[in-house]
C-alpha positions as CSV (number, residue, x, y, z in Angstrom):
1,M,-16.3,-23.4,3.2
2,G,-15.0,-20.5,1.2
3,Y,-15.3,-19.9,-2.6
4,R,-13.7,-22.3,-5.1
5,N,-13.8,-19.7,-7.9
6,L,-14.7,-16.1,-8.7
7,R,-18.1,-17.0,-10.2
8,Q,-19.2,-18.5,-6.9
9,C,-18.1,-15.3,-5.1
10,V,-19.9,-13.0,-7.5
11,E,-23.2,-15.0,-7.2
12,D,-23.0,-15.2,-3.4
13,L,-22.5,-11.4,-3.2
14,R,-25.4,-10.9,-5.5
15,K,-27.6,-13.3,-3.4
16,H,-26.8,-11.3,-0.2
17,G,-27.4,-7.9,-1.8
18,R,-23.7,-7.0,-1.8
19,L,-23.3,-6.6,-5.6
20,I,-24.9,-4.4,-8.2
21,Q,-25.0,-5.2,-11.9
22,I,-24.6,-2.5,-14.6
23,D,-26.2,-3.6,-17.9
24,D,-25.1,-0.5,-19.8
25,V,-22.1,-0.9,-22.1
26,I,-19.2,0.5,-20.1
27,D,-15.8,1.5,-21.5
28,A,-12.8,-0.1,-19.7
29,H,-10.9,3.0,-20.9
30,L,-11.3,5.4,-17.8
31,E,-15.1,5.0,-17.5
32,A,-15.1,1.7,-15.4
33,A,-12.4,3.1,-13.2
34,E,-14.3,6.3,-12.5
35,I,-17.4,4.3,-11.6
36,Q,-15.3,2.1,-9.3
37,R,-13.8,5.2,-7.5
38,R,-17.2,6.8,-7.0
39,V,-18.9,3.6,-5.7
40,Y,-16.1,2.9,-3.3
41,A,-16.1,6.5,-2.0
42,S,-19.9,6.1,-1.4
43,G,-19.5,2.9,0.6
44,G,-21.2,0.9,-2.2
45,P,-21.2,-2.8,-3.0
46,A,-19.3,-4.9,-5.5
47,I,-19.9,-3.9,-9.2
48,Y,-20.5,-6.4,-12.0
49,F,-20.0,-4.8,-15.4
50,A,-22.0,-7.2,-17.6
51,H,-21.2,-5.5,-21.0
52,V,-17.7,-4.1,-21.6
53,K,-17.1,-2.1,-24.7
54,N,-15.3,-4.1,-27.4
55,C,-14.7,-7.0,-25.1
56,R,-16.6,-10.2,-24.5
57,F,-15.6,-10.7,-20.9
58,P,-17.5,-9.2,-18.0
59,M,-15.6,-7.3,-15.3
60,V,-16.1,-7.0,-11.6
61,S,-14.7,-4.5,-9.1
62,N,-15.0,-3.4,-5.5
63,L,-15.0,-7.0,-4.2
64,F,-13.0,-5.6,-1.2
65,G,-15.0,-2.4,-1.1
66,S,-15.2,-2.2,2.7
67,L,-13.7,-4.1,5.7
68,D,-17.2,-5.4,6.4
69,Q,-17.4,-6.9,2.9
70,A,-13.9,-8.3,3.1
71,R,-14.8,-10.1,6.3
72,F,-18.0,-11.4,4.6
73,L,-15.9,-12.9,1.8
74,F,-13.9,-14.9,4.3
75,R,-16.6,-15.4,7.0
76,D,-16.2,-19.2,7.0
77,T,-12.4,-19.2,7.4
78,I,-10.9,-16.0,8.9
79,D,-11.4,-17.1,12.5
80,Q,-9.5,-20.3,11.8
81,V,-6.7,-18.4,10.1
82,K,-6.4,-16.2,13.2
83,R,-6.2,-19.3,15.3
84,L,-3.4,-20.7,13.2
85,I,-1.5,-17.4,13.7
86,E,-2.1,-17.7,17.5
87,L,-0.4,-21.1,17.4
88,K,2.4,-19.6,15.3
89,I,2.9,-17.0,18.1
90,D,2.7,-19.7,20.9
91,P,2.5,-23.4,20.0
92,N,1.9,-24.2,23.6
93,E,-1.6,-22.8,23.3
94,L,-2.6,-26.1,21.5
95,W,-2.2,-27.9,24.8
96,K,-3.6,-25.2,27.0
97,R,-6.8,-24.9,25.0
98,P,-7.2,-28.1,22.9
99,L,-10.9,-27.5,22.1
100,R,-10.2,-24.1,20.6
101,Y,-7.5,-25.5,18.3
102,A,-9.1,-29.0,17.7
103,G,-9.3,-28.3,13.9
104,A,-5.8,-27.1,13.5
105,P,-4.3,-30.3,12.0
106,L,-7.0,-30.3,9.3
107,W,-6.5,-26.6,8.5
108,A,-2.8,-27.2,8.3
109,L,-3.5,-29.9,5.7
110,K,-5.5,-27.4,3.6
111,M,-2.4,-25.2,3.4
112,M,-0.8,-27.8,1.1
113,P,-1.6,-27.2,-2.6
114,S,-3.1,-30.1,-4.5
115,K,-1.9,-31.4,-7.9
116,R,-4.2,-31.8,-10.9
117,R,-3.8,-32.8,-14.5
118,S,-6.1,-30.1,-15.8
119,G,-8.5,-27.4,-14.6
120,P,-11.2,-25.0,-15.8
121,V,-8.7,-22.3,-16.6
122,M,-7.2,-24.4,-19.4
123,K,-10.5,-24.8,-21.3
124,N,-9.9,-21.9,-23.7
125,Q,-7.0,-19.9,-25.2
126,T,-7.1,-16.3,-26.4
127,K,-4.8,-13.3,-27.1
128,I,-3.7,-10.3,-24.9
129,D,-5.7,-7.9,-27.1
130,Q,-8.9,-9.8,-26.4
131,L,-8.7,-9.1,-22.6
132,P,-10.3,-6.1,-20.9
133,R,-8.2,-3.0,-21.5
134,L,-8.5,-1.3,-18.2
135,V,-7.1,2.2,-18.1
136,S,-7.6,3.9,-14.8
137,W,-6.1,7.4,-15.3
138,P,-5.8,9.7,-18.3
139,D,-2.0,9.6,-18.6
140,D,-1.5,5.9,-17.9
141,G,0.9,4.4,-20.4
142,G,-1.6,1.7,-21.5
143,A,-4.0,-0.9,-20.3
144,Y,-3.1,-2.7,-17.0
145,V,-4.0,-5.7,-14.9
146,T,-4.6,-4.3,-11.5
147,L,-5.4,-7.5,-9.5
148,P,-2.8,-10.0,-10.9
149,Q,-1.3,-12.9,-9.0
150,V,2.2,-13.3,-10.4
151,Y,3.5,-16.8,-9.8
152,T,7.2,-17.7,-10.0
153,E,9.5,-20.4,-8.6
154,D,13.1,-20.5,-7.6
155,V,15.0,-22.2,-10.4
156,G,17.4,-23.7,-7.8
157,Q,14.6,-25.0,-5.6
158,P,11.6,-25.5,-7.8
159,G,8.2,-26.5,-6.5
160,A,5.0,-24.8,-5.2
161,M,6.2,-24.6,-1.6
162,K,9.2,-22.5,-2.6
163,S,7.1,-20.3,-4.9
164,N,6.3,-16.7,-4.8
165,L,2.8,-15.2,-5.5
166,G,2.9,-11.4,-5.7
167,M,0.7,-8.6,-6.9
168,Y,2.9,-6.7,-9.3
169,R,1.2,-4.5,-11.8
170,V,1.1,-5.7,-15.4
171,Q,1.1,-3.4,-18.4
172,L,-0.7,-5.2,-21.3
173,A,0.0,-2.7,-24.1
174,G,1.6,0.6,-24.9
175,N,5.2,1.9,-24.9
176,D,7.5,-0.4,-26.9
177,Y,5.8,-3.7,-26.2
178,A,5.2,-6.0,-29.2
179,A,1.4,-6.4,-29.4
180,N,0.2,-9.8,-28.1
181,A,3.8,-10.9,-27.6
182,E,5.1,-8.8,-24.7
183,I,3.8,-7.3,-21.5
184,G,5.4,-5.3,-18.8
185,L,6.0,-6.4,-15.2
186,H,6.5,-3.7,-12.6
187,Y,8.0,-5.0,-9.4
188,Q,9.6,-2.9,-6.8
189,I,12.4,-3.3,-4.3
190,H,12.0,-5.8,-1.5
191,R,9.6,-8.0,-3.4
192,G,10.0,-11.8,-3.4
193,I,10.0,-12.1,-7.2
194,G,13.3,-10.2,-7.3
195,V,15.0,-13.1,-5.4
196,H,13.7,-15.6,-7.9
197,H,14.7,-13.4,-10.8
198,A,18.3,-13.0,-9.5
199,A,18.6,-16.8,-9.0
200,A,17.5,-17.4,-12.6
201,L,20.0,-14.9,-14.0
202,A,22.8,-16.3,-11.8
203,A,22.0,-19.9,-13.0
204,G,21.7,-18.8,-16.7
205,K,18.2,-20.4,-16.8
206,P,14.9,-19.1,-18.3
207,F,12.8,-17.3,-15.7
208,H,9.2,-18.4,-16.2
209,A,6.1,-16.7,-14.8
210,N,2.4,-17.4,-14.8
211,I,0.1,-14.5,-14.2
212,F,-3.3,-15.6,-12.7
213,V,-6.3,-13.3,-12.7
214,G,-9.5,-14.2,-10.8
215,G,-10.2,-17.4,-8.8
216,T,-11.0,-17.3,-5.1
217,P,-10.5,-13.9,-3.5
218,A,-8.1,-15.7,-1.0
219,M,-5.5,-15.8,-3.8
220,S,-5.7,-12.0,-4.3
221,L,-5.2,-11.4,-0.6
222,A,-2.4,-13.9,-0.4
223,A,-0.6,-12.1,-3.2
224,V,-0.4,-8.9,-1.1
225,M,0.3,-10.5,2.3
226,P,3.7,-9.5,3.7
227,L,4.7,-13.1,4.5
228,P,8.2,-14.0,5.6
229,E,10.6,-15.3,2.9
230,G,10.2,-19.1,2.7
231,L,6.5,-19.2,3.7
232,S,4.4,-19.9,0.6
233,E,1.6,-17.6,-0.3
234,L,-0.3,-20.6,-1.6
235,S,-0.3,-22.0,1.9
236,F,-1.9,-18.9,3.3
237,A,-4.4,-18.8,0.4
238,G,-5.4,-22.4,1.1
239,A,-6.0,-21.7,4.8
240,L,-8.0,-18.5,3.9
241,A,-10.0,-20.2,1.1
242,G,-10.8,-23.3,3.2
243,H,-9.4,-25.7,0.7
244,R,-6.2,-26.8,-0.9
245,I,-5.3,-24.6,-3.9
246,P,-5.5,-26.8,-7.0
247,L,-2.5,-26.5,-9.3
248,A,-2.7,-28.0,-12.8
249,Y,0.6,-29.4,-14.3
250,G,1.8,-30.0,-17.8
251,A,0.4,-27.2,-19.9
252,T,3.1,-24.6,-19.2
253,S,6.6,-24.6,-17.7
254,L,5.0,-23.7,-14.3
255,P,1.8,-25.0,-12.8
256,L,-1.4,-23.2,-13.5
257,Y,-3.9,-22.2,-10.8
258,A,-6.7,-24.5,-11.9
259,E,-9.6,-22.3,-10.8
260,A,-8.2,-19.0,-12.1
261,D,-10.4,-17.1,-14.6
262,F,-7.4,-16.2,-16.7
263,C,-3.7,-17.1,-16.9
264,I,-1.0,-15.4,-18.9
265,A,2.0,-17.7,-19.2
266,G,5.5,-16.7,-20.4
267,T,9.1,-16.1,-19.8
268,I,10.7,-13.0,-18.3
269,Q,13.3,-11.6,-20.6
270,P,16.9,-10.6,-19.6
271,Q,16.3,-7.1,-21.1
272,T,14.1,-4.4,-19.7
273,K,11.7,-2.0,-21.5
274,P,10.1,1.2,-20.5
275,E,7.0,0.7,-18.3
276,G,4.5,3.3,-17.2
277,P,3.3,5.9,-16.4
278,F,0.7,4.6,-14.0
279,G,-1.6,6.4,-11.6
280,D,-0.5,4.8,-8.3
281,H,-1.7,4.5,-4.7
282,L,0.3,7.5,-3.5
283,G,-2.0,9.7,-5.5
284,Y,0.5,10.6,-8.2
285,Y,1.7,9.0,-11.4
286,S,4.7,6.7,-11.1
287,L,6.7,7.6,-14.2
288,T,8.2,5.7,-17.1
289,H,11.2,3.6,-16.1
290,P,12.8,0.4,-17.4
291,F,11.2,-2.8,-15.9
292,P,11.2,-6.5,-16.8
293,V,9.3,-7.8,-19.8
294,L,7.3,-11.0,-20.1
295,K,7.4,-12.8,-23.4
296,V,3.8,-14.1,-23.7
297,E,3.6,-17.8,-24.6
298,Q,-0.1,-18.7,-23.8
299,V,-3.2,-16.9,-22.6
300,Y,-5.8,-19.2,-21.0
301,H,-9.3,-18.6,-19.7
302,R,-12.2,-20.6,-18.3
303,D,-15.6,-20.8,-19.9
304,D,-17.4,-18.4,-17.5
305,A,-14.4,-16.1,-17.0
306,I,-14.8,-12.8,-15.2
307,W,-12.1,-10.1,-15.1
308,P,-11.7,-8.7,-11.6
309,F,-10.0,-5.3,-11.2
310,T,-9.4,-2.6,-8.7
311,V,-8.4,1.1,-9.1
312,V,-5.7,2.8,-7.1
313,G,-5.1,6.5,-6.5
314,R,-4.9,8.9,-3.6
315,P,-6.1,7.0,-0.5
316,P,-8.5,5.8,0.5
317,Q,-9.3,3.4,-2.3
318,E,-10.2,-0.2,-2.4
319,D,-6.6,-1.3,-1.6
320,T,-7.1,0.5,1.8
321,T,-9.2,-2.5,2.7
322,F,-6.4,-4.9,1.9
323,G,-4.2,-3.0,4.4
324,A,-6.9,-3.0,7.1
325,L,-7.5,-6.7,6.7
326,I,-3.8,-7.5,6.7
327,H,-3.4,-5.6,9.9
328,E,-6.3,-7.4,11.5
329,I,-4.9,-10.8,10.6
330,T,-1.2,-10.2,11.2
331,G,-1.1,-7.4,13.9
332,P,-0.9,-9.8,16.8
333,I,2.3,-11.4,15.5
334,I,4.3,-8.1,15.4
335,P,5.6,-8.4,19.0
336,T,7.0,-11.9,18.2
337,V,8.8,-10.6,15.1
338,L,10.0,-7.3,16.7
339,P,10.6,-7.8,20.5
340,G,9.6,-4.8,22.5
341,V,7.4,-3.3,19.7
342,K,3.7,-3.3,20.7
343,A,2.2,-2.2,17.4
344,V,3.0,-0.6,14.0
345,H,0.7,1.2,11.6
346,A,1.6,2.1,8.0
347,V,-0.6,5.1,7.5
348,D,-2.8,4.5,4.4
349,A,-3.9,8.2,4.1
350,A,-0.2,9.1,3.7
351,G,0.4,6.5,0.9
352,V,1.4,3.7,3.3
353,H,5.3,3.7,3.1
354,P,5.8,7.5,3.5
355,L,4.6,7.3,7.1
356,M,4.8,4.6,9.7
357,L,3.8,4.9,13.3
358,A,5.0,2.6,16.0
359,I,4.5,2.0,19.7
360,G,7.5,0.5,21.4
361,S,8.7,0.2,25.0
362,E,11.6,1.2,27.2
363,R,11.5,-2.3,28.8
364,Y,15.2,-2.6,29.8
365,V,15.4,0.3,32.1
366,P,12.2,0.3,34.2
367,Y,14.1,1.8,37.1
368,D,15.3,4.8,35.1
369,E,13.1,7.9,34.6
370,R,12.2,8.2,30.9
371,T,13.9,11.4,30.0
372,R,15.2,10.5,26.5
373,P,14.6,7.6,24.0
374,K,16.9,4.6,24.6
375,E,15.5,1.2,23.7
376,L,13.0,3.0,21.3
377,L,15.9,3.7,19.0
378,T,16.9,0.0,18.9
379,Q,13.3,-0.9,18.1
380,A,13.2,1.8,15.4
381,N,16.2,0.2,13.7
382,A,14.6,-3.2,13.9
383,I,11.5,-1.9,12.2
384,L,13.5,-0.4,9.4
385,G,15.3,-3.7,8.9
386,Q,12.2,-5.8,8.7
387,G,10.6,-6.7,5.4
388,Q,8.5,-4.1,3.6
389,M,8.5,-2.0,6.8
390,S,12.1,-1.1,5.8
391,L,10.6,1.1,3.1
392,A,9.1,3.5,5.7
393,K,10.3,7.1,5.0
394,Y,9.1,8.8,8.2
395,L,9.0,6.5,11.3
396,M,7.5,7.9,14.4
397,I,7.9,5.9,17.6
398,I,6.6,6.4,21.1
399,A,6.7,4.4,24.4
400,S,3.7,2.4,25.5
401,E,4.6,3.2,29.2
402,D,3.7,6.9,28.7
403,D,0.1,6.1,27.6
404,P,-0.9,2.5,27.8
405,N,-4.3,3.3,26.3
406,L,-3.1,5.1,23.2
407,E,-4.6,3.4,20.1
408,I,-2.1,3.5,17.2
409,H,-4.8,4.1,14.6
410,D,-5.9,7.3,16.3
411,L,-3.7,9.6,14.2
412,A,-4.6,12.9,15.9
413,R,-4.0,11.6,19.4
414,Y,-0.8,9.9,18.3
415,F,0.6,13.1,16.8
416,G,-0.4,15.1,19.9
417,H,1.3,12.6,22.1
418,L,4.5,12.8,20.1
419,L,4.6,16.5,19.7
420,E,4.0,17.1,23.5
421,R,7.1,15.1,24.3
422,I,9.6,15.3,21.4
423,D,12.7,17.4,21.8
424,W,13.8,18.6,18.3
425,R,17.4,19.2,19.6
426,R,18.0,15.4,20.1
427,D,15.1,13.3,18.9
428,L,15.5,13.5,15.1
429,H,17.5,10.7,13.6
430,F,18.2,10.7,9.8
431,Q,19.3,8.1,7.4
432,T,20.6,9.6,4.2
433,E,21.5,8.2,0.8
434,T,19.2,5.2,1.4
435,T,16.4,3.3,-0.3
436,I,12.7,4.3,-0.2
437,D,9.6,3.1,-1.8
438,T,9.8,2.8,-5.6
439,L,6.6,4.9,-6.0
440,D,7.9,7.8,-3.9
441,Y,9.4,10.6,-6.0
442,S,10.0,13.1,-3.2
443,S,13.8,12.9,-3.8
444,G,13.5,13.0,-7.6
445,Q,15.3,9.7,-7.8
446,L,14.0,6.1,-8.2
447,N,14.3,3.9,-5.1
448,H,16.5,6.5,-3.5
449,G,16.0,9.1,-0.8
450,S,16.3,9.5,3.0
451,K,14.5,8.5,6.2
452,L,13.7,10.2,9.5
453,V,13.0,8.6,12.8
454,M,11.2,10.7,15.3
455,A,11.3,9.2,18.8
456,A,9.6,10.6,21.9
457,V,9.3,9.5,25.5
458,G,8.6,10.8,29.0
459,R,6.4,13.5,30.4
460,P,5.1,16.3,28.2
461,I,7.5,19.2,27.8
462,R,5.0,21.6,26.1
463,E,1.4,22.4,25.7
464,L,0.0,22.2,22.2
465,L,-2.0,25.3,21.0
466,T,-4.9,25.3,18.6
467,Q,-5.1,29.1,18.2
468,L,-2.6,31.0,16.1
469,P,-0.5,33.6,18.0
470,E,-2.1,37.1,17.6
471,S,1.3,38.6,17.1
472,L,2.3,36.2,14.3
473,S,4.2,37.9,11.4
474,L,5.4,35.9,8.5
475,P,8.2,36.7,6.0
476,E,7.3,38.1,2.6
477,G,5.8,35.4,0.3
478,F,4.5,33.3,3.2
479,H,0.9,33.7,4.2
480,T,-2.5,32.1,5.1
481,P,-1.3,30.2,8.3
482,Q,-3.7,27.5,9.4
483,A,-3.8,25.4,12.6
484,A,-4.1,21.9,11.1
485,L,-3.8,20.0,14.4
486,P,-2.9,21.0,18.0
487,G,0.7,22.1,17.8
488,V,0.8,22.0,14.0
489,M,0.7,25.1,11.7
490,V,0.5,25.0,8.0
491,V,1.7,28.0,6.1
492,Q,1.3,28.7,2.4
493,G,4.6,29.4,0.7
494,P,5.7,30.7,-2.7
495,A,6.1,28.3,-5.5
496,F,9.2,26.3,-5.1
497,Q,12.4,28.0,-6.4
498,G,15.0,26.3,-4.2
499,A,16.2,26.0,-0.6
500,N,16.7,29.7,-0.1
501,E,13.1,30.4,0.6
502,M,13.0,27.9,3.5
503,E,16.3,29.2,4.9
504,R,14.8,32.7,4.7
505,F,11.7,31.6,6.5
506,C,13.6,30.0,9.4
507,A,16.1,32.9,9.6
508,A,13.2,35.3,10.2
509,F,12.6,33.8,13.7
510,D,14.6,32.9,16.8
511,A,13.7,30.2,19.3
512,S,11.9,32.7,21.5
513,A,9.5,33.9,18.8
514,P,5.7,33.2,19.3
515,I,5.6,31.0,16.2
516,N,7.5,28.3,18.2
517,Q,4.4,27.8,20.2
518,F,3.6,25.5,17.3
519,P,6.4,22.9,17.4
520,L,5.7,21.6,13.8
521,I,5.4,24.0,10.9
522,V,4.6,22.7,7.4
523,I,5.1,24.9,4.3
524,A,2.6,23.9,1.6
525,D,1.4,25.2,-1.8
526,D,-2.2,25.4,-0.5
527,S,-2.4,25.7,3.3
528,S,-6.2,25.7,3.3
529,F,-6.3,22.4,1.5
530,A,-3.6,20.8,3.7
531,A,-5.3,21.9,6.9
532,A,-8.8,21.1,5.8
533,S,-8.7,17.5,7.1
534,L,-6.3,15.1,8.8
535,N,-6.1,13.0,5.6
536,N,-5.2,16.1,3.5
537,F,-2.5,17.0,6.0
538,V,-0.8,13.6,6.1
539,W,-1.0,13.2,2.4
540,T,0.5,16.6,1.6
541,L,3.2,16.4,4.2
542,F,4.5,12.9,3.9
543,T,4.2,12.3,0.1
544,R,5.8,15.7,-0.9
545,S,8.8,15.8,1.4
546,N,12.2,14.1,1.4
547,P,13.4,14.3,5.1
548,A,17.1,15.0,4.6
549,A,16.4,17.7,1.9
550,D,13.1,19.2,3.2
551,A,13.5,19.3,7.0
552,Y,14.5,22.7,8.3
553,G,14.4,24.3,11.7
554,I,14.3,27.6,13.6
555,E,17.8,28.0,15.2
556,S,19.0,24.7,13.6
557,F,22.5,23.4,14.4
558,T,24.7,20.4,13.7
559,Q,26.7,19.0,16.6
560,E,28.9,15.9,16.3
561,K,27.1,15.2,13.0
562,H,23.7,15.3,14.7
563,W,21.2,17.8,13.3
564,G,18.6,19.4,15.5
565,C,16.8,22.7,16.1
566,R,16.1,24.8,19.2
567,G,12.9,26.2,17.8
568,S,10.1,24.7,15.6
569,L,10.8,22.0,13.1
570,V,9.8,23.3,9.6
571,I,9.2,20.9,6.8
572,D,8.9,21.9,3.1
573,A,5.9,20.0,1.7
574,R,5.5,22.0,-1.5
575,L,5.6,20.3,-4.9
576,K,9.0,20.4,-6.5
577,P,9.8,20.2,-10.2
578,W,11.0,16.6,-10.0
579,N,7.9,15.3,-8.2
580,A,5.5,13.2,-10.1
581,P,2.2,14.9,-11.2
582,P,-0.9,14.4,-9.0
583,L,-3.7,12.4,-10.4
584,E,-6.7,14.2,-12.0
585,E,-9.8,12.7,-13.6
586,D,-10.8,13.2,-17.2
587,R,-13.7,15.7,-17.3
588,A,-15.3,14.2,-20.4
589,V,-15.4,10.8,-18.7
590,S,-16.7,12.4,-15.5
591,A,-19.5,13.9,-17.5
592,R,-20.4,10.5,-19.0
593,V,-20.6,8.9,-15.5
594,D,-22.7,11.9,-14.3
595,A,-25.1,11.1,-17.2
596,L,-25.2,7.4,-16.1
597,A,-26.1,8.5,-12.6
598,A,-28.9,10.8,-13.9
599,R,-30.6,7.9,-15.6
600,G,-31.3,6.4,-12.2
601,G,-31.3,2.7,-11.3
602,A,-29.7,0.8,-8.5
603,I,-26.2,2.2,-9.2
604,A,-27.2,5.9,-9.3
605,K,-27.2,6.6,-5.6
606,Y,-23.5,5.5,-5.4
607,L,-22.4,7.7,-8.3
């Protein structure tokens, strides 16, 4: 049942034709990452890099290369995990359908970690500079661990069941880090490790951390699961792996995951150091900022160690599969956490946190005609107060009663439903001077920006057009209008110089102008690119705009501190000087991968 370690997983994927081995010597500096991106984009299998330049450890990537492959990895256990979640939602189901849940007590036992005196990971020791030096993008600040499992405990309540296991990127070298002695830890707001760090500082005690790499894939998925505070990721990993997670005690201040391929053990220092840049999953570089530093004390590895990695960048990438699998497992529990909310969807193509869609309900006033959002606004506030959903920048919410069959992952239909019903005069609700995702630079400030809730209910109030008005005339400097979606126009604007251009654009029209037949207008640097696909559109709009600063409107007004507009909503989605630079590949490396593809072999068709 499940894999005990990464080597078992790799050999099983190989046996079932779900893994390709590359025997050429591959450079972990940019080349491995480019191969990974291409194979993922082609729908390819896992990739085993047998020979890594200047490194004795093999590497593997694309383990989660598709939702089908992720399900395959957990084919023996995922149904049981879903049943445990069903019991979490309604414990009475155990008595209603005892045969379905007959194995539940045994599976609950597997959620308890087991104690060991030693384990395979403790067999050998090495140094940081002997590990694979993965660099994914040309301007990355150094080599990174991209699939780490960072283990910490609460100094006030030590023990595995109060631990936190998170996937926080780890910079192995570069910047001001002392070689082999220091590495960088980048963890963002609303991450469990921050609670442990604060407790250690308050107690004046050392804050230890163990960074595991490899082992059962269940540990990697557990490290990214948005579990409630107090529920151990090790418990979830045990259920998904089908066995108790073995922890070896005595070698370091914290237990070691016995079946890990590698472990970096150390103590997080009180002082920070510059970390980054790093090409991140929004499709831009997250820039250099002060983040915690780990003083390295030991580096362990097992005999047959394999270094797993992933590559992030503009979605979709392999981490897209993590999000899809998480939704599949946890989606049913949302209504129990957020009463009245039927479904939520953090849109991967928009970078996850920049755009969240929700379907709620106007359940308290069934007797009242739905003419304006009521309970939806309460539910929107609940979403923005819940875990990592609180990082959403744009939150769109609609009522299930208006279209019970609407599927939340159908973006085009969802946008159409909202735009047919939303009234820009009253249905825009801003939060200013608030926190947003650490990786989102649309405001030009770290962890700081604004949010916008768009809520829509009732019968349609407009018909959405797909053909541009024949009489459309745009102000000077604005050109190449495109219909991106029904009711959505993208216009190419001049390079950003300030707010005056947007104000000039909106002032050129009144609420009766033909352009208002498109209720949403987006100003972009390249309208043809933004309108070319739905993914291009959501990525451009939601990663490059800060709602409070970049939302404008035709005949806009402020009344009782509420902002709205009588004509179209106009959003500035151009790159600003303070935005982080978009990711671009290194041409020389691309040429090397092209040459690898030209030589043929099993990998060629995916490159």
